[in-house]
MMTF fields as JSON, N, C-alpha, C and O atoms, coordinates in Angstrom:
{
  "mmtfVersion": "1.0.0",
  "mmtfProducer": "UNKNOWN",
  "numBonds": 431,
  "numAtoms": 432,
  "numGroups": 108,
  "numChains": 1,
  "numModels": 1,
  "chainsPerModel": [1],
  "groupsPerChain": [108],
  "chainIdList": ["A"],
  "bondAtomList": [4, 2, 8, 6, 12, 10, 16, 14, 20, 18, 24, 22, 28, 26, 32, 30, 36, 34, 40, 38, 44, 42, 48, 46, 52, 50, 56, 54, 60, 58, 64, 62, 68, 66, 72, 70, 76, 74, 80, 78, 84, 82, 88, 86, 92, 90, 96, 94, 100, 98, 104, 102, 108, 106, 112, 110, 116, 114, 120, 118, 124, 122, 128, 126, 132, 130, 136, 134, 140, 138, 144, 142, 148, 146, 152, 150, 156, 154, 160, 158, 164, 162, 168, 166, 172, 170, 176, 174, 180, 178, 184, 182, 188, 186, 192, 190, 196, 194, 200, 198, 204, 202, 208, 206, 212, 210, 216, 214, 220, 218, 224, 222, 228, 226, 232, 230, 236, 234, 240, 238, 244, 242, 248, 246, 252, 250, 256, 254, 260, 258, 264, 262, 268, 266, 272, 270, 276, 274, 280, 278, 284, 282, 288, 286, 292, 290, 296, 294, 300, 298, 304, 302, 308, 306, 312, 310, 316, 314, 320, 318, 324, 322, 328, 326, 332, 330, 336, 334, 340, 338, 344, 342, 348, 346, 352, 350, 356, 354, 360, 358, 364, 362, 368, 366, 372, 370, 376, 374, 380, 378, 384, 382, 388, 386, 392, 390, 396, 394, 400, 398, 404, 402, 408, 406, 412, 410, 416, 414, 420, 418, 424, 422, 428, 426],
  "bondOrderList": [1, 1, 1, 1, 1, 1, 1, 1, 1, 1, 1, 1, 1, 1, 1, 1, 1, 1, 1, 1, 1, 1, 1, 1, 1, 1, 1, 1, 1, 1, 1, 1, 1, 1, 1, 1, 1, 1, 1, 1, 1, 1, 1, 1, 1, 1, 1, 1, 1, 1, 1, 1, 1, 1, 1, 1, 1, 1, 1, 1, 1, 1, 1, 1, 1, 1, 1, 1, 1, 1, 1, 1, 1, 1, 1, 1, 1, 1, 1, 1, 1, 1, 1, 1, 1, 1, 1, 1, 1, 1, 1, 1, 1, 1, 1, 1, 1, 1, 1, 1, 1, 1, 1, 1, 1, 1, 1],
  "groupList": [{"groupName": "MET", "atomNameList": ["N", "CA", "C", "O"], "elementList": ["N", "C", "C", "O"], "formalChargeList": [0, 0, 0, 0], "bondAtomList": [1, 0, 2, 1, 3, 2], "bondOrderList": [1, 1, 2], "singleLetterCode": "M", "chemCompType": "L-PEPTIDE LINKING"}, {"groupName": "THR", "atomNameList": ["N", "CA", "C", "O"], "elementList": ["N", "C", "C", "O"], "formalChargeList": [0, 0, 0, 0], "bondAtomList": [1, 0, 2, 1, 3, 2], "bondOrderList": [1, 1, 2], "singleLetterCode": "T", "chemCompType": "L-PEPTIDE LINKING"}, {"groupName": "ILE", "atomNameList": ["N", "CA", "C", "O"], "elementList": ["N", "C", "C", "O"], "formalChargeList": [0, 0, 0, 0], "bondAtomList": [1, 0, 2, 1, 3, 2], "bondOrderList": [1, 1, 2], "singleLetterCode": "I", "chemCompType": "L-PEPTIDE LINKING"}, {"groupName": "LEU", "atomNameList": ["N", "CA", "C", "O"], "elementList": ["N", "C", "C", "O"], "formalChargeList": [0, 0, 0, 0], "bondAtomList": [1, 0, 2, 1, 3, 2], "bondOrderList": [1, 1, 2], "singleLetterCode": "L", "chemCompType": "L-PEPTIDE LINKING"}, {"groupName": "ALA", "atomNameList": ["N", "CA", "C", "O"], "elementList": ["N", "C", "C", "O"], "formalChargeList": [0, 0, 0, 0], "bondAtomList": [1, 0, 2, 1, 3, 2], "bondOrderList": [1, 1, 2], "singleLetterCode": "A", "chemCompType": "L-PEPTIDE LINKING"}, {"groupName": "HIS", "atomNameList": ["N", "CA", "C", "O"], "elementList": ["N", "C", "C", "O"], "formalChargeList": [0, 0, 0, 0], "bondAtomList": [1, 0, 2, 1, 3, 2], "bondOrderList": [1, 1, 2], "singleLetterCode": "H", "chemCompType": "L-PEPTIDE LINKING"}, {"groupName": "GLN", "atomNameList": ["N", "CA", "C", "O"], "elementList": ["N", "C", "C", "O"], "formalChargeList": [0, 0, 0, 0], "bondAtomList": [1, 0, 2, 1, 3, 2], "bondOrderList": [1, 1, 2], "singleLetterCode": "Q", "chemCompType": "L-PEPTIDE LINKING"}, {"groupName": "TYR", "atomNameList": ["N", "CA", "C", "O"], "elementList": ["N", "C", "C", "O"], "formalChargeList": [0, 0, 0, 0], "bondAtomList": [1, 0, 2, 1, 3, 2], "bondOrderList": [1, 1, 2], "singleLetterCode": "Y", "chemCompType": "L-PEPTIDE LINKING"}, {"groupName": "VAL", "atomNameList": ["N", "CA", "C", "O"], "elementList": ["N", "C", "C", "O"], "formalChargeList": [0, 0, 0, 0], "bondAtomList": [1, 0, 2, 1, 3, 2], "bondOrderList": [1, 1, 2], "singleLetterCode": "V", "chemCompType": "L-PEPTIDE LINKING"}, {"groupName": "PHE", "atomNameList": ["N", "CA", "C", "O"], "elementList": ["N", "C", "C", "O"], "formalChargeList": [0, 0, 0, 0], "bondAtomList": [1, 0, 2, 1, 3, 2], "bondOrderList": [1, 1, 2], "singleLetterCode": "F", "chemCompType": "L-PEPTIDE LINKING"}, {"groupName": "GLY", "atomNameList": ["N", "CA", "C", "O"], "elementList": ["N", "C", "C", "O"], "formalChargeList": [0, 0, 0, 0], "bondAtomList": [1, 0, 2, 1, 3, 2], "bondOrderList": [1, 1, 2], "singleLetterCode": "G", "chemCompType": "PEPTIDE LINKING"}, {"groupName": "ARG", "atomNameList": ["N", "CA", "C", "O"], "elementList": ["N", "C", "C", "O"], "formalChargeList": [0, 0, 0, 0], "bondAtomList": [1, 0, 2, 1, 3, 2], "bondOrderList": [1, 1, 2], "singleLetterCode": "R", "chemCompType": "L-PEPTIDE LINKING"}, {"groupName": "GLU", "atomNameList": ["N", "CA", "C", "O"], "elementList": ["N", "C", "C", "O"], "formalChargeList": [0, 0, 0, 0], "bondAtomList": [1, 0, 2, 1, 3, 2], "bondOrderList": [1, 1, 2], "singleLetterCode": "E", "chemCompType": "L-PEPTIDE LINKING"}, {"groupName": "SER", "atomNameList": ["N", "CA", "C", "O"], "elementList": ["N", "C", "C", "O"], "formalChargeList": [0, 0, 0, 0], "bondAtomList": [1, 0, 2, 1, 3, 2], "bondOrderList": [1, 1, 2], "singleLetterCode": "S", "chemCompType": "L-PEPTIDE LINKING"}, {"groupName": "ASN", "atomNameList": ["N", "CA", "C", "O"], "elementList": ["N", "C", "C", "O"], "formalChargeList": [0, 0, 0, 0], "bondAtomList": [1, 0, 2, 1, 3, 2], "bondOrderList": [1, 1, 2], "singleLetterCode": "N", "chemCompType": "L-PEPTIDE LINKING"}, {"groupName": "PRO", "atomNameList": ["N", "CA", "C", "O"], "elementList": ["N", "C", "C", "O"], "formalChargeList": [0, 0, 0, 0], "bondAtomList": [1, 0, 2, 1, 3, 2], "bondOrderList": [1, 1, 2], "singleLetterCode": "P", "chemCompType": "L-PEPTIDE LINKING"}, {"groupName": "ASP", "atomNameList": ["N", "CA", "C", "O"], "elementList": ["N", "C", "C", "O"], "formalChargeList": [0, 0, 0, 0], "bondAtomList": [1, 0, 2, 1, 3, 2], "bondOrderList": [1, 1, 2], "singleLetterCode": "D", "chemCompType": "L-PEPTIDE LINKING"}, {"groupName": "LYS", "atomNameList": ["N", "CA", "C", "O"], "elementList": ["N", "C", "C", "O"], "formalChargeList": [0, 0, 0, 0], "bondAtomList": [1, 0, 2, 1, 3, 2], "bondOrderList": [1, 1, 2], "singleLetterCode": "K", "chemCompType": "L-PEPTIDE LINKING"}],
  "groupTypeList": [0, 1, 2, 3, 4, 2, 5, 6, 7, 3, 1, 1, 7, 3, 8, 9, 10, 4, 0, 3, 9, 4, 3, 10, 8, 7, 10, 3, 8, 1, 11, 11, 1, 3, 2, 10, 0, 3, 2, 4, 4, 12, 3, 0, 3, 4, 10, 8, 13, 2, 14, 9, 0, 4, 9, 14, 11, 9, 3, 4, 15, 16, 15, 13, 8, 10, 6, 2, 9, 1, 3, 9, 2, 0, 4, 8, 4, 4, 4, 12, 4, 4, 2, 10, 3, 13, 2, 4, 2, 10, 8, 7, 11, 5, 7, 17, 1, 8, 16, 1, 12, 16, 3, 8, 14, 3, 17, 10],
  "groupIdList": [1, 2, 3, 4, 5, 6, 7, 8, 9, 10, 11, 12, 13, 14, 15, 16, 17, 18, 19, 20, 21, 22, 23, 24, 25, 26, 27, 28, 29, 30, 31, 32, 33, 34, 35, 36, 37, 38, 39, 40, 41, 42, 43, 44, 45, 46, 47, 48, 49, 50, 51, 52, 53, 54, 55, 56, 57, 58, 59, 60, 61, 62, 63, 64, 65, 66, 67, 68, 69, 70, 71, 72, 73, 74, 75, 76, 77, 78, 79, 80, 81, 82, 83, 84, 85, 86, 87, 88, 89, 90, 91, 92, 93, 94, 95, 96, 97, 98, 99, 100, 101, 102, 103, 104, 105, 106, 107, 108],
  "secStructList": [7, 7, 2, 2, 2, 2, 2, 2, 2, 2, 2, 2, 2, 2, 2, 2, 2, 2, 2, 2, 2, 2, 2, 2, 2, 2, 2, 2, 2, 2, 7, 7, 5, 2, 2, 2, 2, 2, 2, 2, 2, 2, 2, 2, 2, 2, 2, 2, 2, 2, 2, 2, 2, 2, 2, 2, 2, 2, 6, 7, 1, 1, 6, 6, 2, 2, 2, 2, 2, 2, 2, 2, 2, 2, 2, 2, 2, 2, 2, 2, 2, 2, 2, 2, 2, 2, 2, 2, 2, 2, 2, 2, 2, 2, 2, 1, 7, 7, 5, 4, 4, 4, 7, 4, 4, 4, 7, 7],
  "xCoordList": [-18.089, -18.397, -18.1, -17.164, -18.909, -18.663, -17.627, -17.31, -17.122, -16.125, -16.712, -16.026, -17.981, -18.618, -18.748, -18.533, -19.095, -19.216, -17.848, -17.725, -16.821, -15.464, -15.029, -14.451, -15.296, -14.931, -15.656, -15.067, -16.935, -17.707, -17.162, -16.99, -16.89, -16.361, -14.958, -14.635, -14.134, -12.772, -12.796, -12.029, -13.662, -13.769, -14.183, -13.683, -15.082, -15.517, -14.342, -14.161, -13.553, -12.394, -11.342, -10.75, -11.111, -10.103, -10.522, -9.682, -11.799, -12.271, -12.137, -11.729, -12.474, -12.328, -10.864, -10.548, -9.973, -8.542, -8.009, -7.186, -8.477, -8.036, -8.555, -7.858, -9.765, -10.303, -9.503, -9.227, -9.131, -8.293, -6.936, -6.429, -6.358, -5.066, -5.171, -4.313, -6.215, -6.399, -6.647, -6.153, -7.405, -7.628, -6.313, -6.083, -5.45, -4.138, -3.253, -2.55, -3.279, -2.49, -2.991, -2.196, -4.314, -4.892, -4.493, -4.123, -4.567, -4.17, -2.699, -2.314, -1.872, -0.43, -0.087, 0.823, -0.805, -0.536, -1.094, -0.468, -2.255, -2.917, -2.598, -2.74, -2.18, -1.922, -0.657, 0.312, -0.678, 0.486, 1.247, 2.365, 0.682, 1.383, 1.986, 1.513, 3.029, 3.701, 2.806, 2.843, 2.003, 1.127, 0.059, -0.248, -0.506, -1.483, -0.889, -1.551, 0.363, 1.041, 1.283, 1.165, 1.619, 1.814, 0.512, 0.506, -0.58, -1.88, -2.257, -2.78, -1.996, -2.286, -1.434, -1.924, -0.19, 0.67, 0.161, 0.231, -0.343, -0.919, -2.162, -2.387, -2.97, -4.13, -3.691, -4.317, -2.625, -2.115, -1.666, -1.956, -0.972, -0.511, -1.686, -1.634, -2.741, -3.932, -4.618, -5.086, -4.683, -5.278, -4.496, -5.084, -3.178, -2.34, -2.524, -2.568, -2.628, -2.83, -4.154, -4.228, -5.196, -6.504, -6.428, -6.998, -5.738, -5.603, -4.815, -5.185, -3.738, -2.985, -3.841, -3.798, -4.614, -5.456, -6.574, -6.95, -7.106, -8.148, -7.581, -8.191, -6.412, -5.79, -5.447, -5.574, -5.017, -4.703, -5.949, -5.895, -7.049, -8.273, -8.856, -9.329, -8.827, -9.553, -8.687, -9.198, -7.414, -6.625, -5.387, -4.938, -4.825, -3.537, -3.718, -4.628, -2.853, -2.923, -2.426, -2.907, -1.478, -0.966, -1.619, -1.424, -2.378, -3.13, -2.287, -2.811, -1.015, -0.218, 0.566, 1.146, 0.598, 1.426, 0.941, 1.735, -0.334, -0.876, -0.794, -0.589, -0.956, -0.859, 0.56, 0.749, 1.543, 2.937, 3.267, 3.928, 2.806, 3.017, 2.351, 2.921, 1.154, 0.451, 1.183, 1.217, 1.756, 2.546, 3.776, 4.136, 4.423, 5.555, 5.107, 5.799, 3.96, 3.436, 3.129, 3.389, 2.579, 2.299, 3.583, 3.624, 4.628, 5.917, 6.513, 7.05, 6.42, 6.918, 6.112, 6.677, 4.8, 3.949, 4.29, 4.307, 4.557, 4.917, 6.262, 6.416, 7.228, 8.536, 8.414, 9.041, 7.607, 7.413, 6.743, 7.104, 5.775, 5.093, 6.048, 6.05, 6.845, 7.769, 8.829, 9.097, 9.428, 10.463, 9.861, 10.43, 8.718, 8.062, 7.636, 7.801, 7.092, 6.706, 7.91, 7.852, 8.999, 10.194, 10.771, 11.254, 10.727, 11.17, 10.251, 10.72, 8.947, 7.989, 8.204, 8.109, 8.49, 8.751, 10.037, 10.091, 11.069, 12.323, 12.171, 12.734, 11.418, 11.177, 10.372, 10.663, 9.359, 8.552, 9.386, 9.233, 10.257, 11.101, 12.046, 12.327, 12.531, 13.49, 12.81, 13.236, 11.749, 11.126, 9.804, 9.272, 9.26, 7.982, 6.807, 5.803, 6.914, 5.822, 6.031, 7.157, 4.928, 5.021, 4.421, 4.2, 4.158, 3.665, 4.814, 5.851, 4.627, 5.731, 6.111, 7.247, 5.203, 5.542, 6.397, 7.082, 6.367, 7.198, 8.614, 9.459, 8.88, 10.169, 11.096, 11.632, 11.294, 12.151, 13.628, 14.448, 13.984, 15.379, 15.859, 17.063, 14.936, 15.334, 15.824, 16.414, 15.593, 16.073, 17.591, 18.187, 18.2, 19.643, 20.219, 21.443],
  "yCoordList": [-8.53, -9.746, -10.952, -10.953, -11.948, -13.168, -14.018, -13.78, -14.994, -15.891, -16.647, -16.866, -17.047, -17.781, -16.908, -17.391, -15.638, -14.735, -14.486, -14.444, -14.321, -14.13, -15.358, -15.236, -16.529, -17.776, -17.898, -18.325, -17.524, -17.62, -16.661, -17.058, -15.414, -14.448, -14.832, -14.729, -15.27, -15.682, -16.871, -16.918, -17.821, -18.986, -18.582, -19.144, -17.625, -17.159, -16.592, -16.927, -15.749, -15.169, -16.222, -16.194, -17.149, -18.177, -19.121, -19.547, -19.451, -20.308, -19.578, -20.178, -18.294, -17.519, -17.429, -17.587, -17.176, -17.127, -18.473, -18.542, -19.545, -20.884, -21.232, -21.89, -20.798, -21.049, -20.292, -20.834, -19.061, -18.306, -18.974, -19.081, -19.418, -20.087, -21.386, -21.674, -22.164, -23.422, -23.172, -23.918, -22.134, -21.781, -21.386, -21.714, -20.683, -20.322, -21.536, -21.614, -22.484, -23.71, -24.491, -24.977, -24.612, -25.311, -24.628, -25.298, -23.305, -22.567, -22.702, -22.783, -22.728, -22.869, -24.242, -24.368, -25.256, -26.612, -26.846, -27.534, -26.285, -26.605, -25.642, -26.019, -24.439, -23.472, -23.832, -24.317, -23.588, -23.905, -22.66, -22.772, -21.49, -20.273, -19.582, -19.734, -18.834, -18.124, -17.062, -16.858, -16.384, -15.334, -15.948, -15.392, -17.085, -17.769, -18.209, -18.156, -18.644, -19.048, -17.847, -17.964, -16.705, -15.497, -15.063, -14.677, -15.123, -14.755, -15.707, -15.278, -17.004, -17.979, -17.726, -17.864, -17.364, -17.051, -15.817, -15.756, -14.848, -13.661, -14.025, -13.46, -14.961, -15.429, -16.1, -15.918, -16.867, -17.509, -16.469, -16.598, -15.457, -14.407, -13.611, -13.182, -13.409, -12.71, -13.532, -12.98, -14.852, -15.705, -15.67, -15.635, -15.678, -15.596, -14.237, -14.164, -13.183, -11.849, -11.759, -11.163, -12.348, -12.323, -13.081, -12.64, -14.2, -14.949, -14.174, -14.174, -13.516, -12.694, -11.569, -11.296, -10.921, -9.826, -10.336, -9.658, -11.516, -12.078, -12.409, -12.088, -13.053, -13.336, -12.039, -11.96, -11.032, -9.74, -9.128, -8.605, -9.19, -8.538, -9.219, -8.544, -10.537, -11.241, -11.801, -12.011, -12.05, -12.744, -12.009, -12.27, -11.121, -10.517, -9.425, -8.602, -9.421, -8.344, -7.007, -5.948, -7.054, -5.842, -5.709, -6.583, -4.659, -4.578, -4.327, -4.401, -4.036, -3.713, -4.895, -4.786, -6.012, -7.142, -7.721, -7.884, -8.03, -8.594, -7.621, -8.022, -6.336, -5.333, -5.232, -5.055, -5.34, -5.293, -6.513, -6.393, -7.697, -8.899, -8.762, -9.167, -8.194, -8.013, -7.028, -7.22, -6.0, -5.064, -5.746, -5.496, -6.606, -7.369, -8.3, -8.437, -8.935, -9.818, -9.029, -9.505, -7.831, -6.99, -6.583, -6.522, -6.304, -5.947, -7.133, -6.979, -8.314, -9.517, -9.79, -10.175, -9.595, -9.819, -8.845, -9.228, -7.604, -6.626, -6.976, -6.89, -7.366, -7.756, -9.012, -9.117, -9.97, -11.206, -10.932, -11.53, -10.036, -9.705, -9.005, -9.309, -8.084, -7.364, -8.294, -8.258, -9.119, -10.034, -11.11, -11.453, -11.639, -12.669, -12.17, -12.875, -10.964, -10.422, -10.118, -10.292, -9.666, -9.422, -10.733, -10.779, -11.791, -13.096, -13.587, -14.125, -13.406, -13.839, -13.079, -13.668, -11.793, -11.009, -11.477, -11.614, -11.722, -12.223, -13.59, -13.839, -14.472, -15.801, -15.671, -16.355, -14.798, -14.632, -14.073, -14.501, -13.127, -12.559, -13.601, -13.573, -14.509, -15.497, -16.691, -17.135, -17.218, -18.45, -18.231, -19.176, -17.017, -16.673, -17.448, -17.661, -17.865, -18.516, -18.345, -18.192, -18.374, -18.379, -19.662, -19.769, -20.635, -21.93, -22.699, -22.922, -23.099, -23.707, -25.084, -25.516, -25.772, -27.091, -26.994, -27.954, -25.862, -25.678, -25.222, -25.149, -24.921, -24.363, -25.455, -25.314, -26.51, -27.601, -27.222, -27.857, -26.204, -25.773, -25.093, -24.913, -24.707, -24.025, -24.994, -24.57, -26.288, -27.264, -27.325, -27.363, -27.335, -27.354, -27.813, -27.888],
  "zCoordList": [36.3, 35.597, 36.481, 37.281, 36.312, 37.06, 36.329, 35.164, 37.033, 36.443, 35.257, 34.258, 35.363, 34.278, 33.027, 31.915, 33.194, 32.046, 31.414, 30.19, 32.25, 31.727, 30.949, 29.869, 31.48, 30.799, 29.463, 28.471, 29.438, 28.199, 27.137, 25.985, 27.506, 26.545, 26.087, 24.903, 27.021, 26.669, 25.724, 24.762, 25.988, 25.116, 23.708, 22.733, 23.589, 22.27, 21.484, 20.313, 22.106, 21.43, 21.097, 20.018, 22.021, 21.784, 20.662, 19.869, 20.585, 19.496, 18.166, 17.171, 18.134, 16.9, 16.476, 15.297, 17.426, 17.119, 16.659, 15.745, 17.291, 16.894, 15.498, 14.726, 15.172, 13.829, 12.773, 11.703, 13.057, 12.129, 11.946, 10.829, 13.05, 12.977, 12.177, 11.342, 12.43, 11.704, 10.222, 9.376, 9.904, 8.503, 7.839, 6.675, 8.573, 8.047, 7.825, 6.818, 8.753, 8.59, 7.381, 6.577, 7.255, 6.108, 4.802, 3.837, 4.769, 3.57, 3.258, 2.091, 4.287, 4.083, 3.513, 2.693, 3.941, 3.475, 2.071, 1.265, 1.772, 0.509, -0.627, -1.791, -0.343, -1.414, -2.162, -1.577, -3.467, -4.292, -4.715, -5.218, -4.529, -4.943, -3.717, -2.591, -3.977, -2.882, -2.254, -1.041, -3.071, -2.545, -1.637, -0.583, -2.037, -1.193, 0.125, 1.161, 0.089, 1.32, 2.238, 3.458, 1.659, 2.469, 3.129, 4.298, 2.393, 2.964, 4.087, 5.116, 3.899, 4.946, 6.185, 7.306, 6.004, 7.151, 7.891, 9.118, 7.159, 7.799, 8.608, 9.678, 8.109, 8.874, 10.174, 11.218, 10.102, 11.309, 12.335, 13.525, 11.879, 12.795, 13.364, 14.516, 12.578, 13.079, 14.16, 15.156, 13.972, 15.002, 16.306, 17.387, 16.207, 17.403, 18.087, 19.315, 17.313, 17.887, 18.627, 19.701, 18.06, 18.727, 20.05, 21.048, 20.066, 21.314, 22.363, 23.537, 21.957, 22.905, 23.472, 24.672, 22.62, 23.096, 24.001, 24.957, 23.714, 24.576, 25.958, 26.977, 25.987, 27.28, 28.008, 29.23, 27.269, 27.866, 28.491, 29.604, 27.794, 28.261, 29.491, 30.405, 29.524, 30.565, 31.687, 32.787, 31.462, 32.474, 32.957, 34.073, 32.19, 32.549, 33.601, 33.498, 34.609, 35.594, 35.027, 35.428, 34.108, 33.468, 32.095, 31.25, 31.843, 30.591, 29.343, 28.232, 29.493, 28.309, 27.753, 26.673, 28.453, 28.035, 26.714, 25.788, 26.61, 25.371, 24.21, 23.064, 24.513, 23.458, 22.917, 21.713, 23.772, 23.332, 22.483, 21.451, 22.916, 22.112, 20.747, 19.734, 20.716, 19.449, 18.545, 17.33, 19.103, 18.292, 17.709, 16.559, 18.493, 17.955, 16.835, 15.827, 17.006, 15.961, 14.697, 13.592, 14.844, 13.675, 12.973, 11.744, 13.737, 13.129, 12.388, 11.291, 12.986, 12.315, 11.051, 10.028, 11.112, 9.939, 8.817, 7.647, 9.16, 8.129, 7.496, 6.278, 8.313, 7.766, 6.922, 5.868, 7.381, 6.622, 5.285, 4.271, 5.28, 4.026, 3.059, 1.867, 3.553, 2.675, 2.096, 0.895, 2.932, 2.454, 1.563, 0.526, 1.963, 1.161, -0.211, -1.206, -0.273, -1.571, -2.439, -3.656, -1.837, -2.65, -3.184, -4.315, -2.387, -2.876, -3.983, -4.986, -3.809, -4.833, -6.139, -7.216, -6.062, -7.274, -7.94, -9.162, -7.143, -7.707, -8.355, -9.421, -7.721, -8.297, -9.582, -10.563, -9.59, -10.797, -11.951, -13.095, -11.652, -12.715, -13.307, -14.505, -12.484, -12.963, -13.623, -14.69, -12.992, -13.47, -14.2, -14.783, -14.186, -14.819, -14.221, -14.902, -12.976, -12.267, -10.769, -10.297, -10.031, -8.564, -7.999, -6.792, -8.871, -8.435, -7.787, -8.413, -6.545, -5.805, -6.332, -6.142, -6.978, -7.509, -8.771, -9.125, -9.445, -10.642, -10.312, -11.204, -9.08, -8.67, -8.141, -7.042, -8.871, -8.403, -8.467, -7.805, -9.246, -9.334, -8.07, -7.889, -7.182, -5.949, -4.89, -3.896, -5.079, -4.104, -4.152, -5.229, -3.004, -3.06, -1.836, -1.72]
}
């Protein structure tokens, strides 16, 4: 592949990853429920993973570096989902809502 073709393919992946990340940031800011915020955070982590894999594929001399970073991101995402869902269930059991604007008693 020529440098121009590599740049074009890399740019495509980076734009897609950046769009996923931006969509996750937008969802995190605008969503009012805890579940919506968790989904938005997962979108952000997926965008970062795509960018790591794109840099790994086109620029890294060692092909396993981006894959290892992506595996760490997947592990963090799984832990975040498990802890976040358990917090959401606990909040729902106590307050009978997962709307973040109704949870003013959690401020402390």
